[in-house]
N, C-alpha and C positions, 0 to 999 in steps of 0.2 A: 504494499501500499505505499503508496507517494508521503513525501514527510514534507520536510518543510522548508529546501529555498528551490531554485530554479525546475523547472524541465527536467525529469529523471533524479531529482533528489531522491534520498531514501530514507526511510526511519532509521538504518545502520550510520546513515553518516550523522545525525545526531548523537547517534551511543552505539559506536560500533565494537563489533563483536572482538574479543581477542582472538588474533591469529599470527600463526608463527609461518605463515607461506612470505617468501620475500617479493611476492608478487601483489599480496595486500589480497588475495582471495581470487584472481585472477588466471588463468590458465596461458600461458604462451600469447600475452597479449588481449585476450578473449576476453570480454564480458558481457557475463547472460543479461537477455534482456529483462527488462522490468516486468516482471510476471504478474503485479498485481491488476491490471487491468482486466487479462482474464480471470482471473479467482473473482473481481468487482461484478464482469458481465454477467460469469456461471450463478452469482449470485443472485444476481438482482433478475436475472430471466425467470428464474424457477420459482424466485417469491413472488415476481410479477404472476404470475399463472394460479399458485395457489394460493394468490390472496383473491383473483376474481372469484374463487371458488368459494373462500372465508367470505367474502362480502356479501354473497347470495348474487353477485354480476351475474353471472354463470350458474348454470344447474351441476351437481353434485357429478354427473358421470362426467364431467368434463377432469376429474380430479387422474383417470384414464389417460391423459396428455401429461398430465405433474410428474408421473412416476419415470417415465424416460427421461423424463429432463433432471429428476431428482438423482438417477444413478449414473448417468451422462456427463450433464452440465454443469449442472450446482454439488455434484458429488465426484466422480474421477475428475474433473477439466480445474475444480476448484483444489480438489487435493494435492492434484500436481503443480497449481500454482505455490501451493503452501510449502512443497518440498523442495522448490526453487528456491521460495523467500531464506529458506535455511539458506540455501549455498549461498545466497548474495547479503547473509549475516542480519537480514532483518528481522529481527525477535518476536515482534508485533506481526506483522503481515506473515509470519510460516504459522505462528499459533493461530490465528485468526483465520487462515484461509483451510490449513489441515482441519481446526475442529469444525467448521462448516460445512468444508467436503461432509467428513464424517457424519455430520449432523442429518444430511441429505441424502446419503449412504443410509442411514440408519432407520430414516424416515420412507424410504423404500422397502425398507424389510418389515417394518411397523405395520403398515399399510398393507404390502404385496404376500410377504410370506406371515409372519403372525399374525395380523388381522384385526382389525379394531375392537370387534367384538369381544375375541379374547380379552384383551389387554384392557376392553372396558374405557368409560369418560375419567373416572377418578387416573387411573395408570397414564391416558395421555395428560391430561393436568399434570401430574406431576413429571411425567417427563418435558412438557413445557416448561415448568417451572424450572428446574433444573437448567434448562439451555437461557431461560431469562436470567439468572443468575450468573452465568456466564457470563451474557452478555453484558450486562450491568457491569462489573468490573473489567473487562475491557471495554466499554465506552469511557470509564475513568483513566485508562492506559490511553484513550485514544486522544485526550486531550492535550497529548504531547504530538499530535502528528497532523493532521491540517480539518480545517473545521467542515469541507464537504465529507471527509470519512469520519468524522468525530458525530455530523446527523445522521449519518447510516445508523451507526453503533446506538445513540439516541433512541431512535425512531423503532429499530428491530429489538432495543427492550422493551419499549412500549408496546410493541408488537406480539411478543411473546407473553408479556405480562396479562394482555387483556385475552387473548387465545388462553392460558391458564386458567382465568379465572372462568372462562367463558365455560371450561368444561367441567367445574367444580361443579358439586350438589345432583342438579337435577338437570343443570344444564341452563345457560342465561345467550340466549340465541342474539338476542340484539346484542351481548357483550362478543360476540364474537363475530358480528357482521363488523362491527367496530374496530376487532384488532386487524378484519380482513383490510379496512378500508387503510388504518396505520400500514397494516403489511405493501398495501400499492406505492405510497406516499414512501418507501423505503426503500423499494426497488426503483423507483423512480430516482432518490438520491444515490444510491448503488449505480445504476447507468449516468449518472451526471460523473460520479467520480471515476467512473472507468474510460466513459467520453475524455474526458479534461485531458488526465494521463496519458493515452493514444493520441489525441490531437496535440497537446505541448508540447510531446516526443515528438511527433513526426516532425513538425513543423520547427523546433528548436527553442520556441519560445511561449510565452504565457496567452493563450488565446482562451481557455476559458478557466480563472482563477478558482482554485481549492480555496486558498486564505489559510495558511502555514500560520501552527500554532505555537505561541511561544511559551515554555513554565517560567 
């Protein structure tokens, strides 16, 4: 995930990971591309489709379109982005993308293999609360990156909490729908952060600002 300076800046540039490599993490002059935009795009696309279902803007049958995205784009592509973030020395991006890649893969297994009927609404609520807690502390860490990234985590924290409440007790449909709408906003924010990283890197200058944050 893009951090604090001009296009191409990394969170690792703010707090670089220790390295004993004489090339500073580069091999024969080769530097990996920023995996952040891929991770953000995979997250945004899958979140958008699922949130359309949660907001009741499309029918529940559309969940069938979410599951392939969850395993491939939100899951595998985002997990790969997280692995590459480890290589670039970006601790925040590595933890975020690897975790949310695993989230989407686990979501696929939860709804396709295990089945929500087996888990039950309370089990799903517990699952969502766990991710809400994780996302909340990642939001606090994101305050050292950019406003664009922090907004994603703020909205995502609210999404998980609303959806978790929506599955509690006998269920709260209105709160679940609200979580869906906040999820759509989360997807839009993540798409913008991805777009900004790609276009700023491609043009070599700031076209879409992400507003770096300073601790």
